[in-house]
N, CA, C and O of each residue as an XYZ file, in Angstrom:
776
protein
N     161.428    -88.951   -103.418
C     160.243    -89.123   -102.899
C     159.405    -87.738   -102.887
O     158.205    -87.780   -103.160
N     160.139    -86.307   -102.518
C     159.315    -85.182   -102.666
C     159.479    -84.935   -104.138
O     158.762    -83.980   -104.437
N     159.958    -85.279   -104.909
C     159.947    -84.823   -106.755
C     158.922    -85.502   -106.839
O     158.048    -84.799   -107.346
N     158.448    -86.789   -106.547
C     157.389    -87.249   -106.935
C     156.307    -87.146   -106.239
O     155.308    -87.678   -106.723
N     156.190    -86.507   -105.036
C     154.799    -85.926   -104.516
C     154.833    -84.571   -105.238
O     153.850    -84.232   -105.896
N     155.668    -83.959   -105.170
C     155.591    -82.467   -106.234
C     155.017    -82.572   -107.338
O     154.124    -81.843   -107.770
N     155.609    -83.679   -107.956
C     154.742    -84.288   -109.705
C     153.535    -84.430   -109.602
O     152.721    -84.042   -110.440
N     153.228    -85.107   -108.372
C     151.761    -85.641   -108.406
C     150.748    -84.261   -108.023
O     149.608    -84.153   -108.475
N     151.347    -83.311   -107.169
C     150.379    -82.446   -106.901
C     150.292    -81.303   -107.956
O     149.268    -80.620   -107.983
N     151.419    -81.032   -108.921
C     151.591    -80.334   -109.808
C     150.255    -80.784   -110.925
O     149.407    -80.084   -111.479
N     150.500    -82.173   -110.953
C     149.519    -82.845   -112.275
C     148.052    -82.760   -111.950
O     147.201    -82.614   -112.827
N     147.783    -82.854   -110.694
C     146.472    -82.769   -109.984
C     146.175    -81.469   -110.172
O     145.085    -81.279   -110.711
N     146.881    -80.409   -109.863
C     146.466    -78.929   -110.010
C     146.098    -78.684   -111.391
O     145.002    -78.217   -111.700
N     147.245    -79.077   -112.455
C     146.865    -78.562   -113.564
C     145.637    -79.278   -114.342
O     145.090    -78.761   -115.316
N     145.197    -80.786   -113.685
C     144.104    -81.547   -114.321
C     142.767    -80.584   -113.753
O     141.831    -80.234   -114.472
N     142.903    -80.292   -112.475
C     141.743    -79.643   -111.824
C     141.398    -78.256   -112.223
O     140.257    -77.795   -112.201
N     142.684    -77.501   -112.661
C     142.376    -76.265   -113.183
C     141.623    -76.008   -114.437
O     140.770    -75.152   -114.671
N     142.317    -77.290   -115.478
C     141.893    -77.399   -116.771
C     140.346    -77.568   -116.432
O     139.580    -76.642   -116.699
N     139.883    -78.732   -115.850
C     138.588    -79.141   -116.115
C     137.546    -77.941   -115.477
O     136.442    -77.718   -115.974
N     138.000    -77.328   -114.487
C     137.114    -75.893   -113.950
C     137.157    -74.785   -115.336
O     136.175    -74.114   -115.652
N     138.328    -74.749   -115.990
C     138.273    -73.574   -117.085
C     137.413    -74.112   -118.032
O     136.691    -73.250   -118.534
N     137.196    -75.517   -118.556
C     136.577    -76.177   -119.640
C     135.347    -76.004   -119.312
O     134.621    -75.507   -120.173
N     134.778    -76.347   -118.033
C     133.405    -76.228   -117.646
C     132.842    -74.994   -117.517
O     131.646    -74.794   -117.731
N     133.835    -73.912   -117.087
C     133.245    -72.629   -117.058
C     132.734    -72.440   -119.043
O     131.665    -72.060   -119.521
N     133.822    -72.822   -119.633
C     133.591    -72.016   -120.745
C     132.459    -72.822   -121.585
O     132.090    -72.277   -122.625
N     132.049    -73.689   -121.342
C     130.720    -74.726   -121.995
C     129.368    -74.359   -121.228
O     128.266    -74.668   -121.682
N     129.531    -73.730   -120.127
C     128.239    -73.334   -119.559
C     127.824    -71.853   -120.000
O     128.482    -70.962   -119.462
N     126.708    -71.411   -121.009
C     126.362    -70.131   -121.417
C     124.930    -70.062   -120.800
O     124.088    -70.949   -120.939
N     124.710    -68.616   -119.928
C     123.271    -68.577   -119.481
C     122.785    -67.204   -119.792
O     123.709    -66.406   -119.944
N     121.772    -66.787   -119.907
C     120.974    -65.709   -120.235
C     119.625    -65.382   -120.152
O     118.856    -66.286   -120.479
N     119.145    -64.344   -119.807
C     117.655    -64.301   -119.646
C     117.524    -62.452   -120.542
O     118.436    -61.631   -120.636
N     116.153    -62.327   -121.032
C     116.083    -61.180   -121.311
C     115.213    -60.439   -120.167
O     114.164    -60.859   -119.677
N     115.938    -59.157   -119.832
C     115.664    -58.489   -119.150
C     115.007    -56.907   -119.283
O     114.591    -56.181   -118.380
N     115.077    -56.660   -120.736
C     114.242    -55.611   -121.248
C     113.597    -55.714   -122.796
O     114.268    -55.443   -123.792
N     112.163    -56.156   -122.849
C     111.169    -56.237   -122.068
C     111.255    -57.429   -121.251
O     111.436    -58.516   -121.799
N     111.150    -57.339   -120.077
C     111.617    -58.601   -119.104
C     110.624    -59.689   -119.753
O     109.586    -59.456   -120.372
N     111.231    -60.995   -119.442
C     110.425    -61.837   -119.965
C     109.694    -62.592   -118.700
O     109.716    -62.027   -117.607
N     109.126    -63.709   -118.826
C     108.168    -64.314   -117.703
C     109.156    -64.662   -116.707
O     108.884    -64.595   -115.508
N     110.300    -65.035   -117.138
C     111.064    -65.754   -116.268
C     111.756    -64.717   -115.356
O     111.814    -64.850   -114.134
N     112.355    -63.516   -116.140
C     112.806    -62.580   -115.598
C     111.790    -61.947   -114.591
O     112.101    -61.779   -113.412
N     110.627    -61.617   -115.065
C     109.913    -60.850   -113.994
C     109.361    -61.899   -112.337
O     108.824    -61.478   -111.312
N     109.713    -63.072   -112.647
C     109.306    -64.115   -111.630
C     110.449    -64.182   -110.857
O     110.284    -64.678   -109.743
N     111.696    -63.774   -111.178
C     113.007    -63.852   -110.330
C     113.244    -62.610   -109.516
O     112.584    -61.590   -109.713
N     114.250    -62.699   -108.538
C     114.341    -61.354   -107.805
C     115.108    -60.556   -108.510
O     115.423    -59.604   -107.796
N     115.504    -60.484   -109.422
C     116.331    -59.477   -110.516
C     115.028    -58.962   -111.166
O     115.070    -57.881   -111.753
N     113.990    -59.591   -111.110
C     112.856    -58.794   -112.122
C     111.800    -58.506   -111.104
O     110.698    -58.096   -111.471
N     112.119    -58.726   -109.671
C     111.304    -57.901   -108.763
C     109.892    -58.990   -108.338
O     108.957    -58.633   -107.621
N     110.004    -60.079   -108.848
C     109.288    -61.237   -108.610
C     107.583    -60.700   -108.658
O     106.697    -60.779   -107.807
N     107.592    -60.220   -109.843
C     106.180    -59.538   -110.118
C     105.289    -60.882   -110.750
O     104.081    -60.914   -110.515
N     105.751    -61.684   -111.336
C     105.156    -62.897   -111.635
C     105.251    -64.183   -110.653
O     106.384    -64.538   -110.329
N     104.310    -64.791   -110.236
C     104.357    -65.309   -108.991
C     104.342    -67.231   -109.616
O     103.838    -67.495   -110.707
N     104.844    -68.135   -108.893
C     104.640    -69.348   -109.217
C     105.256    -69.680   -110.179
O     104.629    -70.228   -111.086
N     106.521    -69.491   -110.301
C     107.325    -69.522   -111.833
C     108.283    -70.798   -111.912
O     109.022    -70.893   -112.892
N     108.306    -71.882   -110.822
C     109.160    -72.873   -110.967
C     110.641    -72.297   -110.617
O     110.804    -71.194   -110.095
N     111.804    -73.263   -111.002
C     112.947    -72.871   -111.275
C     113.618    -71.242   -111.862
O     114.731    -70.746   -111.693
N     112.486    -70.766   -112.543
C     112.653    -69.357   -112.841
C     112.950    -68.335   -111.445
O     113.536    -67.252   -111.456
N     112.408    -68.977   -110.379
C     112.626    -67.874   -109.229
C     113.970    -67.386   -109.095
O     114.387    -66.228   -109.068
N     114.705    -68.733   -108.999
C     116.174    -68.633   -108.794
C     116.979    -68.520   -109.840
O     118.085    -67.989   -109.738
N     116.414    -69.112   -111.208
C     117.618    -69.079   -112.236
C     116.582    -68.864   -113.539
O     116.024    -69.795   -114.121
N     116.464    -67.681   -113.818
C     115.550    -67.295   -115.180
C     116.639    -67.455   -116.054
O     116.230    -67.346   -117.210
N     117.918    -67.678   -116.002
C     118.828    -67.629   -117.103
C     118.951    -69.399   -117.694
O     119.598    -69.775   -118.671
N     118.315    -70.061   -116.977
C     118.782    -71.648   -117.369
C     117.652    -72.497   -118.306
O     117.602    -73.708   -118.524
N     116.798    -71.451   -118.758
C     115.983    -72.163   -119.854
C     116.753    -72.630   -121.010
O     116.626    -72.020   -122.071
N     117.474    -73.562   -120.936
C     118.304    -74.235   -122.151
C     117.898    -75.711   -122.517
O     117.395    -76.428   -121.652
N     118.091    -76.118   -123.659
C     118.139    -77.294   -124.444
C     118.399    -77.274   -125.975
O     118.945    -76.317   -126.524
N     118.057    -78.179   -126.510
C     118.332    -78.231   -127.833
C     118.061    -77.361   -128.797
O     116.924    -76.889   -128.812
N     118.730    -77.072   -129.506
C     118.034    -75.959   -130.702
C     116.769    -76.366   -131.292
O     116.439    -77.551   -131.345
N     116.046    -75.406   -131.740
C     114.868    -75.669   -132.404
C     113.779    -76.629   -131.850
O     113.045    -77.321   -132.554
N     113.774    -76.573   -130.382
C     112.549    -77.325   -129.146
C     111.435    -76.290   -129.604
O     111.605    -75.097   -129.354
N     110.544    -76.630   -130.126
C     109.410    -75.890   -129.946
C     108.269    -76.799   -129.932
O     107.618    -77.144   -130.918
N     108.074    -77.183   -128.625
C     107.085    -78.233   -128.184
C     106.213    -77.477   -127.934
O     106.301    -76.657   -127.020
N     104.990    -77.626   -128.849
C     103.651    -77.166   -128.646
C     103.007    -77.122   -126.917
O     102.989    -78.095   -126.163
N     102.692    -76.226   -126.706
C     102.553    -76.006   -125.309
C     103.472    -75.745   -124.225
O     103.068    -75.455   -123.099
N     104.570    -75.830   -124.497
C     105.682    -75.595   -123.614
C     106.734    -75.119   -124.384
O     107.740    -75.827   -124.443
N     106.703    -73.813   -125.131
C     107.497    -72.856   -125.558
C     108.069    -72.169   -124.352
O     109.288    -72.339   -124.329
N     107.613    -71.423   -123.294
C     108.257    -70.788   -122.119
C     109.131    -71.769   -121.739
O     110.247    -71.725   -122.256
N     108.898    -72.623   -120.980
C     109.854    -73.699   -120.826
C     110.447    -74.522   -121.277
O     110.898    -75.528   -120.730
N     110.534    -74.104   -122.601
C     111.349    -75.310   -123.658
C     111.368    -76.816   -123.317
O     112.235    -77.607   -123.689
N     110.463    -77.057   -122.679
C     110.165    -78.604   -121.999
C     111.369    -78.680   -120.954
O     111.600    -79.834   -120.592
N     112.117    -77.780   -120.438
C     112.823    -77.891   -119.370
C     112.531    -78.277   -117.995
O     112.128    -77.289   -117.381
N     112.580    -79.443   -117.187
C     112.031    -79.863   -116.028
C     112.383    -78.545   -115.047
O     113.423    -77.888   -114.998
N     111.006    -78.385   -114.203
C     110.972    -77.206   -113.277
C     110.563    -75.986   -113.842
O     110.124    -75.173   -113.029
N     110.590    -75.660   -114.969
C     109.983    -74.430   -115.695
C     108.762    -74.535   -115.913
O     108.084    -73.514   -115.801
N     108.169    -75.700   -116.259
C     106.750    -75.762   -116.556
C     106.036    -74.918   -116.070
O     105.296    -74.460   -116.940
N     105.829    -74.330   -114.799
C     104.573    -73.200   -114.425
C     104.631    -72.035   -115.605
O     103.717    -71.300   -115.978
N     106.021    -72.106   -116.077
C     105.982    -70.739   -117.212
C     104.931    -70.956   -118.818
O     104.458    -70.147   -119.616
N     104.916    -72.279   -118.731
C     103.945    -72.609   -119.814
C     102.382    -72.626   -119.525
O     101.670    -72.960   -120.472
N     101.787    -72.311   -118.353
C     100.418    -71.888   -118.009
C     100.067    -70.600   -118.914
O     100.910    -69.716   -118.762
N      99.033    -70.269   -119.819
C      98.962    -69.330   -120.988
C      97.361    -68.916   -120.611
O      96.490    -69.714   -120.955
N      97.077    -68.012   -120.099
C      95.730    -67.156   -120.607
C      95.970    -65.393   -120.634
O      97.023    -64.790   -120.428
N      94.995    -64.988   -120.869
C      94.748    -63.630   -121.289
C      95.499    -62.682   -120.326
O      96.119    -61.692   -120.714
N      95.380    -63.109   -118.912
C      95.568    -62.547   -117.601
C      96.376    -63.188   -116.625
O      96.268    -62.991   -115.414
N      97.286    -64.052   -117.231
C      98.178    -64.846   -116.061
C      99.417    -64.002   -116.111
O      99.899    -63.948   -114.980
N     100.141    -63.302   -117.012
C     101.542    -62.539   -116.870
C     101.546    -61.303   -117.080
O     100.963    -60.685   -117.972
N     102.361    -60.834   -116.067
C     102.905    -59.152   -116.368
C     103.184    -58.840   -117.682
O     104.000    -59.528   -118.294
N     102.569    -57.803   -118.266
C     102.820    -57.521   -119.675
C     103.360    -56.204   -119.781
O     102.813    -55.288   -119.167
N     104.570    -55.960   -120.627
C     105.293    -54.674   -120.642
C     104.706    -54.110   -121.872
O     104.407    -54.725   -122.895
N     104.573    -52.725   -121.599
C     103.826    -51.852   -122.577
C     104.819    -51.737   -123.514
O     105.950    -51.710   -123.030
N     104.747    -51.665   -124.642
C     105.442    -51.284   -125.840
C     104.568    -50.863   -127.158
O     103.369    -51.136   -127.208
N     105.264    -50.159   -128.258
C     104.651    -49.788   -129.278
C     105.247    -50.310   -130.690
O     106.451    -50.299   -130.948
N     104.485    -50.657   -131.351
C     104.755    -50.808   -133.137
C     105.971    -50.029   -133.584
O     106.189    -48.912   -133.113
N     106.781    -50.591   -134.492
C     108.056    -50.182   -134.896
C     109.288    -50.729   -134.069
O     109.379    -51.891   -133.674
N     110.113    -49.850   -133.887
C     111.369    -50.285   -133.405
C     111.467    -50.773   -131.812
O     111.096    -49.958   -130.967
N     111.831    -51.741   -131.487
C     111.914    -52.287   -130.000
C     113.402    -52.847   -129.663
O     114.035    -53.626   -130.376
N     113.835    -52.283   -128.414
C     115.316    -52.900   -128.175
C     114.986    -53.811   -127.016
O     114.357    -53.653   -125.970
N     115.710    -54.941   -127.636
C     115.210    -56.289   -126.399
C     116.692    -56.606   -126.138
O     117.521    -56.979   -126.968
N     116.875    -56.371   -124.726
C     118.206    -56.543   -123.960
C     118.044    -57.933   -123.222
O     117.056    -58.371   -122.633
N     119.504    -58.605   -123.450
C     119.543    -59.867   -123.017
C     120.807    -59.373   -121.622
O     121.727    -58.558   -121.695
N     120.390    -60.198   -120.501
C     121.494    -60.608   -119.701
C     122.047    -61.684   -119.238
O     121.502    -62.575   -118.586
N     123.608    -61.574   -119.720
C     124.374    -63.026   -119.603
C     124.984    -63.226   -118.796
O     126.058    -62.655   -118.608
N     124.433    -64.211   -117.964
C     125.526    -64.498   -116.618
C     126.717    -65.391   -116.798
O     127.586    -65.594   -115.950
N     126.638    -66.015   -118.271
C     127.884    -66.706   -118.945
C     127.774    -66.121   -120.416
O     126.766    -65.793   -121.042
N     128.825    -66.094   -120.703
C     129.190    -65.808   -122.369
C     129.616    -66.857   -123.043
O     130.406    -67.686   -122.594
N     129.013    -66.877   -124.379
C     129.197    -67.971   -125.256
C     129.666    -67.538   -126.503
O     129.857    -66.326   -126.601
N     129.909    -68.279   -127.534
C     130.263    -67.894   -128.659
C     128.504    -68.362   -129.479
O     127.880    -69.414   -129.343
N     128.168    -67.244   -130.218
C     126.801    -67.204   -130.422
C     126.431    -67.586   -132.040
O     127.041    -66.930   -132.885
N     125.759    -68.300   -132.371
C     125.262    -68.106   -133.843
C     124.189    -67.432   -134.011
O     124.444    -66.496   -134.770
N     122.956    -67.429   -133.643
C     121.954    -66.085   -134.072
C     121.398    -66.285   -132.724
O     121.568    -67.235   -131.960
N     120.623    -65.093   -132.557
C     119.503    -64.681   -131.937
C     118.375    -64.159   -132.770
O     118.269    -63.178   -133.506
N     117.218    -65.546   -132.272
C     116.012    -65.163   -132.911
C     114.930    -64.728   -132.470
O     114.804    -64.841   -131.250
N     113.812    -64.112   -133.206
C     112.716    -63.300   -132.369
C     111.800    -63.442   -132.966
O     111.714    -62.902   -134.068
N     110.624    -64.338   -132.383
C     109.354    -64.633   -132.825
C     108.287    -63.829   -132.270
O     108.668    -63.306   -131.222
N     107.016    -63.512   -132.593
C     106.113    -62.800   -132.202
C     104.593    -63.372   -132.682
O     104.327    -63.567   -133.868
N     103.769    -63.577   -131.728
C     102.468    -63.853   -131.896
C     101.873    -63.087   -133.197
O     102.016    -61.913   -133.538
N     101.110    -64.221   -133.849
C     100.612    -63.537   -135.384
C      99.386    -62.717   -134.907
O      99.147    -62.754   -133.700
N      98.466    -61.874   -135.826
C      97.429    -60.918   -135.530
C      96.382    -62.161   -135.518
O      96.337    -63.127   -136.279
N      95.630    -61.860   -134.512
C      94.369    -62.956   -134.345
C      94.778    -64.336   -133.440
O      93.968    -65.262   -133.479
N      95.789    -64.472   -132.772
C      96.374    -65.255   -131.957
C      95.320    -65.433   -130.566
O      94.781    -64.546   -129.904
N      95.272    -66.578   -130.444
C      94.522    -66.850   -129.171
C      95.061    -66.826   -127.688
O      95.587    -67.842   -127.236
N      94.980    -66.065   -127.177
C      96.069    -65.479   -125.532
C      95.396    -66.789   -124.851
O      96.262    -67.363   -124.191
N      94.188    -67.437   -124.786
C      93.610    -68.304   -124.018
C      94.220    -69.647   -124.338
O      94.173    -70.440   -123.398
N      94.632    -69.969   -125.155
C      95.178    -71.389   -125.525
C      97.042    -71.464   -125.353
O      97.673    -70.428   -125.140
N      97.567    -72.492   -125.451
C      98.956    -72.802   -125.006
C      99.604    -72.424   -126.123
O      99.006    -72.527   -127.194
N     100.943    -71.917   -126.088
C     101.784    -71.179   -126.943
C     102.175    -72.376   -127.894
O     102.590    -73.467   -127.504
N     102.018    -72.074   -128.939
C     102.394    -73.258   -130.320
C     103.556    -72.131   -130.967
O     103.564    -70.955   -130.603
N     104.469    -72.653   -131.920
C     105.186    -72.184   -132.950
C     104.616    -71.640   -134.020
O     105.022    -70.629   -134.593
N     103.572    -72.355   -134.346
C     102.898    -72.341   -135.425
C     102.127    -70.790   -135.415
O     102.095    -70.044   -136.394
N     101.556    -70.512   -134.155
C     101.337    -69.050   -134.334
C     102.262    -67.724   -133.985
O     102.055    -66.622   -133.478
N     103.313    -68.381   -134.494
C     104.319    -66.920   -134.410
C     104.817    -66.756   -135.626
O     104.948    -67.745   -136.347
N     105.181    -65.492   -136.070
C     105.871    -65.140   -137.204
C     107.589    -64.500   -136.549
O     107.789    -63.765   -135.582
N     108.558    -65.094   -137.467
C     109.906    -64.382   -137.222
C     109.811    -63.161   -137.585
O     109.472    -62.888   -138.737
N     110.149    -62.014   -136.485
C     110.324    -60.816   -136.692
C     111.758    -60.258   -136.895
O     111.881    -59.107   -137.316
N     112.776    -60.967   -136.634
C     114.181    -60.713   -136.560
C     115.106    -61.865   -136.185
O     114.918    -62.903   -135.549
N     116.159    -61.339   -136.786
C     117.146    -62.919   -136.675
C     118.701    -61.501   -136.537
O     118.820    -60.397   -137.068
N     119.525    -62.205   -135.670
C     120.833    -61.197   -135.616
C     121.432    -62.492   -135.696
O     121.002    -63.498   -135.131
N     122.756    -62.399   -136.647
C     123.578    -63.185   -136.875
C     124.993    -63.258   -136.083
O     125.796    -62.980   -136.974
N     125.584    -63.435   -135.142
C     126.481    -63.115   -134.539
C     127.797    -63.574   -135.345
O     128.819    -62.892   -135.275
N     127.746    -64.601   -136.016
C     129.095    -65.266   -136.655
C     129.990    -65.598   -135.710
O     131.146    -65.199   -135.845
N     129.612    -66.416   -134.544
C     130.382    -67.347   -133.654
C     131.308    -66.112   -132.562
O     132.303    -66.466   -131.930
N     130.909    -65.065   -132.525
C     131.662    -64.296   -131.715
C     131.034    -64.504   -130.261
O     129.953    -65.043   -130.025
N     131.686    -64.115   -129.586
C     131.585    -64.241   -127.647
C     131.007    -62.630   -127.542
O     131.621    -61.611   -127.858
N     129.568    -62.749   -126.972
C     128.908    -61.493   -126.739
C     129.423    -60.715   -125.566
O     130.320    -61.307   -124.967
N     129.136    -59.702   -125.145
C     129.441    -59.260   -123.824
C     128.511    -59.481   -122.716
O     127.751    -60.381   -123.073
N     128.257    -59.137   -121.704
C     127.572    -59.834   -120.625
C     126.001    -59.303   -120.847
O     124.966    -59.905   -120.564
N     126.180    -57.815   -121.519
C     124.991    -57.180   -122.069
C     124.581    -57.073   -123.248
O     125.406    -56.498   -123.958
N     123.484    -57.438   -123.866
C     123.540    -57.615   -125.300
C     122.094    -56.978   -125.815
O     121.087    -57.662   -125.630
N     121.979    -55.770   -126.415
C     120.838    -55.487   -127.119
C     120.636    -55.244   -128.516
O     121.344    -54.533   -129.229
N     119.789    -55.779   -128.796
C     119.300    -55.892   -130.395
C     117.996    -55.131   -130.633
O     117.133    -55.162   -129.755
N     117.786    -54.408   -131.834
C     116.290    -53.923   -132.363
C     115.737    -54.536   -133.089
O     116.312    -54.603   -134.175
N     114.471    -55.271   -133.001
C     113.318    -55.948   -133.820
C     112.607    -54.598   -133.935
O     112.691    -53.521   -133.345
N     111.651    -55.244   -135.239
C     110.459    -54.336   -135.600
C     109.159    -54.756   -135.404
O     108.646    -55.603   -136.135
N     108.505    -54.167   -134.356
C     107.136    -54.739   -133.714
C     106.293    -54.331   -135.239
O     106.474    -53.256   -135.811
N     105.303    -55.475   -135.774
C     104.617    -55.215   -137.262
C     103.694    -54.214   -136.650
O     103.539    -53.978   -135.451
N     102.956    -53.525   -137.947
C     101.947    -52.571   -137.660
C     100.630    -52.845   -137.276
O      99.810    -52.040   -136.834
N     100.485    -54.063   -137.484
C      99.385    -54.898   -137.420
C      99.104    -55.368   -136.011
O      98.043    -55.966   -135.833
N      99.773    -55.209   -135.167
C      99.778    -56.026   -133.702
C      99.376    -54.935   -132.859
O      99.893    -53.819   -132.907
N      98.575    -55.226   -132.191
C      97.778    -54.312   -130.813
C      97.166    -55.343   -129.947
O      96.543    -56.328   -130.346
N      97.427    -54.986   -128.616
C      96.867    -55.759   -127.516
C      98.072    -56.518   -127.105
O      99.253    -56.189   -127.220
N      97.424    -57.868   -126.477
C      98.546    -58.793   -125.638
C      99.054    -59.744   -126.907
O      98.440    -60.332   -127.797
N     100.490    -59.617   -126.564
C     101.132    -60.411   -127.606
C     102.205    -61.322   -126.778
O     102.290    -60.899   -125.625
N     102.946    -62.308   -126.991
C     104.436    -62.870   -126.842
C     105.237    -62.862   -127.776
O     105.054    -63.441   -128.846
N     106.289    -62.153   -127.453
C     107.621    -62.328   -128.385
C     108.549    -63.552   -127.748
O     108.675    -63.848   -126.559
N     109.140    -64.152   -128.878
C     109.778    -65.590   -127.925
C     111.140    -65.386   -128.573
O     111.302    -65.362   -129.793
N     112.031    -65.251   -127.743
C     113.478    -64.676   -127.971
C     114.253    -65.768   -128.053
O     113.973    -66.393   -127.030
N     115.251    -66.519   -128.795
C     115.715    -67.680   -128.773
C     117.246    -67.388   -129.156
O     117.530    -66.868   -130.235
N     118.227    -67.758   -128.200
C     119.739    -67.631   -128.173
C     120.137    -68.966   -128.738
O     120.120    -69.997   -128.065
N     120.524    -68.904   -130.096
C     121.313    -69.951   -130.465
C     122.746    -70.192   -130.319
O     123.481    -69.484   -131.008
N     123.317    -71.122   -129.496
C     124.832    -71.027   -128.966
C     125.503    -71.682   -130.346
O     124.857    -72.546   -130.940
N     126.634    -71.318   -130.784
C     127.430    -71.597   -131.689
C     127.823    -72.907   -131.723
O     127.484    -73.744   -132.560
N     128.714    -73.089   -130.576
C     129.449    -74.316   -130.817
C     128.776    -75.425   -129.821
O     129.586    -76.187   -129.292
N     127.645    -75.577   -129.558
C     126.958    -76.726   -128.994
C     125.534    -76.746   -129.738
O     125.264    -76.090   -130.744
N     124.700    -77.596   -129.077
C     123.620    -77.978   -129.877
C     122.276    -77.339   -129.020
O     121.086    -77.574   -129.231
N     122.756    -76.637   -128.200
C     121.929    -76.117   -127.462
C     121.444    -74.323   -127.652
O     122.266    -73.569   -128.174
N     120.312    -73.867   -127.267
C     119.908    -72.734   -127.334
C     119.060    -72.495   -126.049
O     118.581    -73.384   -125.345
N     118.941    -71.005   -125.835
C     118.203    -70.464   -124.437
C     117.100    -69.842   -124.978
O     117.097    -69.296   -126.082
N     115.897    -69.932   -124.013
C     114.245    -69.698   -124.905
C     113.974    -68.753   -123.760
O     114.428    -68.883   -122.623
N     113.161    -67.762   -124.197
C     112.666    -66.774   -123.048
C     111.417    -66.140   -123.666
O     111.521    -65.483   -124.702
N     110.159    -66.333   -123.016
C     108.888    -65.910   -123.577
C     108.575    -64.432   -122.775
O     108.588    -64.312   -121.550
N     108.353    -63.577   -123.534
C     108.215    -62.189   -123.117
C     106.766    -61.618   -123.298
O     106.335    -61.416   -124.433
N     106.140    -61.401   -122.368
C     104.557    -60.942   -122.585
C     104.498    -59.470   -122.655
O     104.929    -58.811   -121.708
N     103.947    -58.840   -123.808
C     103.882    -57.572   -124.023
C     102.441    -57.088   -124.416
O     101.623    -57.805   -124.991
N     102.207    -55.661   -124.002
C     100.952    -55.185   -124.472
C     101.218    -54.132   -125.386
O     101.734    -53.147   -124.858
N     101.000    -54.057   -126.676
C     101.230    -53.441   -127.900
C     100.285    -52.139   -127.882
O      99.085    -52.405   -127.955
N     100.594    -50.890   -127.805
C      99.910    -49.916   -127.736
C      99.626    -49.146   -128.927
O      98.920    -48.141   -128.859
């Protein structure tokens, strides 16, 4: 009787332990902390500079959905429920980080690490209308980092080149493409190019 009970307890323990290891490995999350994204600046980590940001106030790292989800008017939220306040777009709605043309370091803070395919960086084109909803057709790809399925550290930094023809208010769109799932993480970064 004792052996049967011990065997049951050990089996359950291994099963529960295995499930928790499995679930930890499949949930990767992250946000852009510098220059801070809309979500980051709406969270306590970013000082709650942006107001009325929905779920981003508590979980700026959770804007996750299927790769290549570029829904017109819903880029900042990636269409994820509860993040839709991030999609409000006007010339004066969001805090903007001052940057210059040329090299720009973009830093991600990862709350869970995961094998990575690529990190893609887009920027609004010269002449875009900041009072219209964000649409990927108004963005240029300005950088891509191929991580070749490696697991990144909890702090990740990439350098992109801000084109010399960009001035004033622009949006950088950062996408973290996970390697071994169909998902990606999305971050809209509002900048003022000096």
